[in-house]
C-alpha positions in Angstrom: 68.0 78.0 -35.6 67.0 81.4 -37.7 65.2 83.3 -34.6 62.5 84.5 -37.2 59.9 81.3 -36.6 56.4 81.9 -37.5 53.6 81.9 -35.2 52.1 80.1 -37.4 54.5 77.1 -36.0 52.9 78.0 -32.5 49.1 77.9 -34.0 49.4 74.8 -36.3 52.8 73.1 -37.1 52.8 71.8 -34.1 49.3 70.6 -33.8 48.7 67.2 -32.4 47.0 64.4 -34.1 44.7 62.0 -33.6 43.2 58.7 -36.0 45.0 60.8 -39.0 43.3 64.2 -38.1 45.3 67.4 -37.1 44.2 69.2 -34.1 44.6 72.9 -33.4 45.5 74.2 -30.1 44.3 78.1 -29.6 43.6 79.1 -26.2 41.4 81.5 -27.3 39.1 79.5 -29.4 39.1 76.5 -27.0 37.8 79.1 -24.3 34.7 80.5 -26.3 33.9 77.2 -28.0 33.7 75.6 -23.8 31.9 78.6 -22.6 29.3 78.0 -25.8 29.2 74.6 -25.1 29.0 74.4 -21.2 25.2 75.4 -21.4 24.5 72.6 -23.3 26.4 69.8 -21.2 24.4 71.6 -18.5 21.1 70.5 -20.0 22.1 67.1 -21.4 23.5 66.5 -17.9 26.7 65.8 -18.7 29.3 66.4 -15.6 30.9 69.3 -16.1 33.9 69.6 -17.5 33.7 66.5 -18.9 32.2 67.5 -22.4 35.8 68.2 -24.5 35.9 70.5 -27.3 38.5 69.7 -30.3 39.3 71.8 -32.9 40.3 69.8 -36.1 42.0 71.8 -38.9 39.9 71.0 -42.0 37.9 73.1 -44.1 34.9 70.8 -44.1 31.4 72.8 -42.6 31.4 69.9 -39.9 31.5 68.4 -36.6 30.7 65.3 -34.8 30.8 64.2 -31.1 32.7 61.1 -30.7 32.3 58.5 -27.4 29.4 60.8 -26.1 31.9 63.5 -24.2 34.2 64.8 -27.0 33.0 67.5 -29.3 35.2 67.6 -32.8 34.6 70.8 -34.6 35.9 71.4 -38.0 37.8 75.2 -38.5 35.7 74.8 -41.9 32.4 75.0 -40.0 34.2 77.8 -37.5 35.0 79.9 -40.5 31.8 79.8 -42.2 29.6 79.7 -39.6 28.3 83.4 -38.4 26.6 83.4 -35.2 27.1 81.7 -32.0 23.6 80.3 -31.7 24.3 78.4 -35.2 27.4 77.2 -34.2 25.3 76.0 -30.7 22.9 74.8 -32.9 25.1 72.2 -34.7 26.6 70.8 -31.3 23.1 70.6 -30.1 22.1 68.0 -33.1 25.4 66.1 -32.6 24.2 66.4 -29.0 20.9 64.9 -30.1 22.7 61.6 -32.1 24.3 60.8 -28.6 21.5 61.8 -26.5 19.0 59.5 -29.2 21.5 56.4 -28.6 21.9 56.7 -32.7 25.3 55.5 -32.8 24.1 51.8 -30.7 21.2 51.5 -32.9 23.1 52.1 -36.1 25.3 49.2 -35.2 22.3 47.2 -34.2 20.5 48.4 -37.2 23.9 47.4 -39.6 24.2 44.2 -37.8 20.0 43.5 -39.0 20.2 44.7 -42.3 23.4 42.4 -43.3 21.6 39.2 -41.7 18.5 40.5 -43.9 21.0 40.8 -47.2 22.0 37.3 -46.3 19.0 36.1 -46.6 17.6 37.4 -49.6 21.5 36.4 -51.2 20.8 33.1 -49.5 17.2 33.1 -51.4 18.8 34.3 -54.9 21.3 31.2 -54.6 18.4 28.8 -54.2 15.9 30.0 -57.0 19.4 29.0 -59.5 20.0 26.0 -58.3 15.8 24.9 -57.9 15.5 26.4 -61.4 18.5 25.3 -63.0 18.9 28.6 -64.7 21.3 31.2 -62.9 19.5 34.6 -64.5 16.7 33.8 -62.2 18.7 34.1 -59.3 20.6 36.8 -60.7 18.2 40.0 -60.1 18.0 39.0 -56.4 21.4 38.8 -55.9 22.0 42.1 -57.6 19.1 43.9 -55.5 20.2 42.4 -52.3 22.7 44.9 -51.0 20.7 47.9 -53.0 17.8 47.0 -50.3 20.0 46.7 -48.2 21.7 50.4 -48.6 18.1 52.1 -49.2 16.9 50.8 -45.7 19.9 52.0 -44.1 19.7 55.6 -45.7 16.1 55.9 -44.7 17.0 54.9 -41.4 19.9 57.2 -41.0 17.5 60.2 -43.0 15.2 59.1 -39.7 18.2 60.1 -37.2 18.7 63.4 -38.9 15.7 63.9 -38.0 15.4 63.3 -34.7 18.5 64.4 -33.8 17.3 67.7 -35.1 14.2 67.7 -32.3 16.2 67.2 -29.7 18.8 69.7 -30.4 15.9 72.2 -30.8 14.9 70.5 -27.3 18.4 71.0 -25.8 18.7 74.5 -26.8 15.3 75.5 -25.2 16.5 73.7 -21.9 19.7 75.2 -21.8 17.8 78.7 -22.5 19.9 79.1 -25.8 18.6 81.1 -28.9 16.6 77.9 -30.9 16.6 80.1 -34.0 20.3 79.3 -34.1 19.1 76.2 -36.5 17.3 78.4 -38.8 20.4 80.2 -39.1 22.1 77.1 -40.0 19.9 75.4 -42.4 19.4 79.2 -44.5 23.2 79.0 -44.9 23.3 75.6 -45.9 20.6 76.1 -48.3 22.7 78.9 -49.9 25.8 76.4 -50.0 23.9 73.4 -51.3 20.4 75.0 -52.5 21.4 74.4 -56.4 23.3 71.2 -55.9 20.1 69.3 -53.6 18.0 70.3 -56.5 19.2 67.7 -58.7 19.8 65.2 -56.1 17.4 61.8 -55.3 16.0 62.9 -51.9 15.9 58.5 -50.9 19.3 58.3 -52.3 21.2 60.7 -49.9 21.7 59.6 -45.9 20.3 63.3 -44.5 16.9 65.2 -45.3 17.5 67.8 -47.9 18.1 71.3 -46.2 15.1 72.4 -47.2 12.6 69.9 -45.4 15.0 70.3 -42.0 14.4 74.0 -42.5 10.7 73.6 -42.6 10.5 70.8 -39.7 12.8 72.7 -37.5 10.7 76.4 -38.5 7.6 74.6 -37.5 8.6 73.2 -34.5 10.2 76.4 -32.9 6.9 77.5 -33.7 5.5 74.9 -31.5 7.9 75.0 -28.5 7.7 77.4 -25.6 10.7 78.8 -25.4 11.6 81.6 -22.8 14.6 82.7 -24.3 15.2 86.4 -25.0 18.1 88.5 -26.1 20.5 90.1 -23.9 23.2 92.5 -23.5 25.9 88.9 -23.5 24.9 87.8 -26.5 26.3 90.7 -27.7 29.6 90.4 -26.0 29.5 86.6 -27.7 28.6 87.6 -31.1 32.0 90.2 -30.9 34.0 87.4 -29.1 32.9 85.0 -31.5 34.1 87.5 -34.1 37.0 87.5 -33.7 37.5 84.1 -33.2 36.4 83.7 -37.3 38.6 86.2 -37.6 41.4 84.6 -36.4 41.2 81.2 -37.9 40.9 83.1 -41.3 43.9 85.2 -40.9 45.9 81.9 -40.0 44.5 79.3 -42.1 43.2 81.1 -45.5 45.1 82.3 -48.7 46.6 85.6 -48.0 44.0 87.3 -50.7 40.8 85.8 -49.6 41.8 87.1 -46.3 42.0 90.7 -47.4 39.0 90.4 -49.8 37.1 89.4 -46.4 38.1 92.0 -44.3 39.0 94.8 -46.8 41.2 97.7 -45.1 37.9 99.7 -45.5 36.5 98.2 -42.9 38.1 99.3 -39.2 36.0 96.8 -37.1 38.3 94.8 -34.5 37.7 91.4 -36.5 38.7 93.3 -39.7 41.9 94.7 -37.9 43.0 90.9 -36.4 42.4 89.1 -39.5 44.5 91.7 -41.3 47.0 92.0 -38.5 47.7 88.0 -38.7 47.6 88.1 -42.5 50.1 90.9 -42.3 52.6 88.4 -39.9 52.5 85.4 -42.1 53.0 87.7 -45.5 56.1 89.1 -44.0 54.6 92.8 -43.3 55.5 93.1 -39.9 54.9 96.6 -39.2 51.8 96.6 -40.6 50.7 93.7 -38.4 52.1 95.4 -35.5 50.4 98.6 -36.0 47.0 96.7 -36.4 47.7 95.1 -33.7 48.5 98.2 -31.6 45.8 99.7 -32.4 43.6 96.7 -31.0 45.5 96.7 -27.7 44.5 100.7 -27.8 40.9 99.4 -28.4 40.9 96.8 -25.8 43.7 97.5 -22.9 42.1 94.5 -21.0 42.3 91.8 -23.7 44.9 89.2 -23.0 45.0 87.7 -27.0 46.0 91.1 -28.6 49.4 91.4 -26.4 50.0 87.6 -27.3 49.7 88.6 -30.7 51.9 91.3 -30.1 54.6 89.0 -28.3 54.0 86.7 -31.8 55.1 89.8 -34.0 57.9 91.4 -31.5 59.2 87.7 -31.1 59.4 87.6 -35.5 61.0 91.3 -35.2 63.7 89.7 -33.1 63.1 91.7 -30.6 62.9 89.7 -27.5 62.9 91.9 -24.7 59.5 93.7 -26.1 58.0 90.0 -26.8 58.4 88.9 -23.6 56.8 92.4 -22.4 53.8 91.5 -24.2 53.6 88.0 -23.2 53.8 88.5 -19.5 51.1 91.1 -20.1 48.9 88.7 -21.4 49.5 86.2 -18.7 49.3 88.7 -16.5 45.6 89.1 -17.6 44.8 85.6 -18.5 47.0 83.2 -16.1 46.4 79.8 -17.3 46.3 80.2 -21.0 48.9 76.9 -21.6 49.8 78.2 -25.5 50.8 81.3 -24.4 53.1 80.1 -21.3 54.8 77.8 -24.3 54.9 80.8 -26.4 56.8 82.6 -24.2 59.1 79.9 -22.6 60.1 79.6 -26.4 61.1 83.5 -26.5 62.7 82.9 -23.2 65.2 79.9 -24.9 66.7 82.4 -27.4 67.4 85.5 -25.1 69.4 83.4 -23.3 69.5 85.8 -20.4 70.3 85.1 -16.7 67.0 83.2 -14.6 65.4 82.6 -18.3 66.5 79.1 -18.7 64.8 78.3 -15.6 61.6 80.9 -16.2 61.1 78.8 -19.6 61.1 75.0 -17.9 58.8 76.6 -15.3 56.5 77.5 -18.2 56.5 74.5 -19.8 56.1 72.4 -16.6 53.1 74.5 -15.7 51.5 74.3 -19.5 51.8 70.7 -19.4 50.0 70.3 -16.3 47.2 71.7 -18.0 47.8 70.8 -21.8 50.3 68.4 -22.8 51.1 69.5 -26.3 54.0 68.2 -28.3 55.3 71.8 -28.8 55.5 72.2 -25.0 57.9 69.1 -25.1 59.5 70.7 -27.9 60.4 74.0 -26.0 61.1 72.1 -23.2 63.7 70.2 -24.7 65.1 73.2 -25.9 65.3 74.8 -22.3 67.5 71.8 -20.8 70.0 72.1 -23.7 73.3 70.7 -23.3 73.2 71.6 -19.4 70.8 68.7 -18.6 70.9 66.7 -22.0 69.0 63.5 -19.9 65.8 65.5 -19.5 66.4 67.2 -22.8 66.6 63.8 -24.9 63.5 62.8 -22.2 61.3 65.9 -23.1 62.0 64.7 -26.8 61.1 61.6 -26.7 57.6 62.8 -25.1 57.0 65.6 -27.7 57.5 61.9 -30.5 55.5 59.9 -28.4 52.4 63.1 -28.3 53.1 62.8 -32.0 52.5 59.3 -32.5 56.0 58.9 -33.7 56.3 55.7 -30.9 59.9 54.6 -33.0 61.7 58.2 -32.5 60.0 58.3 -28.7 61.3 55.2 -27.7 64.7 56.1 -29.4 65.3 59.1 -26.9 63.9 57.6 -24.3 67.0 55.0 -24.2 69.0 57.9 -25.1 67.8 59.5 -21.7 68.4 56.5 -19.7 72.2 56.8 -20.4 72.6 60.2 -18.8 69.9 60.1 -15.9 70.0 58.9 -12.6 67.9 55.4 -12.6 65.8 57.3 -9.3 65.0 60.7 -11.7 61.4 60.7 -12.7 62.3 61.0 -16.1 64.6 57.9 -15.9 60.8 56.3 -15.1 58.9 58.4 -17.7 61.3 57.7 -20.4 61.1 53.8 -19.4 56.9 53.8 -19.7 57.6 55.0 -23.3 60.0 52.6 -24.4 57.4 50.0 -22.9 
């Protein structure tokens, strides 16, 4: 197997999937997002550690809450939103829908509008029958679905206004900067202002951005907020700038990365984005130089060592890669993606004890994040020396990807090689079932 596997594989290729969406696993990004939403969860009285953040690999400027406790944030939103407060405002708005019970209300309203449409259509049929002329009722029939549609759109617009207000209240209770709402809507206005000027406001399911911006300005002026900026805001902004740069470096075309972060820009975020882009483009020397500059500036940042480990791995410098990953884990021990990356290098270096160390790292990673890639690396670590557990790990890999047919195939293979008392034998049986 070629030893230069792009770290992009570690970042995106083996991302989990859910209802057709590709979910990105990245320790740095997830850690920051969880820290940003924690005050909102507390203000919304959601129990600790119940609000989970998921990152969808999609360029849409979007986010939503599912089931009341799962926040889904699109990479398109993360790469375009420029401040942590603005991102918190988007999530606060989505939580506003949950607090307002809008999903249940929407379902109830749809049922009501369906019945209303059926009654109008029944009236149309009655007119046809009564008058003996089909054209008498045709207009009523044609207009029935339009009436329901207009009603639902108006209902949706009202809910968006309510969610804005509830989200603002949530930001204030969480002692976060409510002006994040203004930042979001000003940015949305820049993106959609020209198009919205040609839209009939009664034909869309959201109020116009200009209206929403006016409303939040007025509401913020009314709300007595005790928010005041602090040094922590600057720290959060720097962390957010790095996460944005990382996502842009991995996901955007290389030319766009260089346009957004030109070589004249010597900021940490620019160095980070360019180092990742250089690694993707095969300029490993440039990638390493930029990363080492970042490490010299911030020797306690675990993610810069993680990137250096990725780069050295692609050079084929396994010893240097292991040293970089180990340093990263010494600074942030509970980082499942970094544990998996180190385990992958160890499976290729093949020094004494590398296999047992790789298996240990994978098992630790799976306890907190049962990601498909980790099962794949675990299968490599077991190898031919433990073929039964190797096949079980591949079964888990396919199961995590949603491929039940392949999962069952490998689970059956595993059971033929394992003892019936082995835990992996029992787990394989669960996958077959």
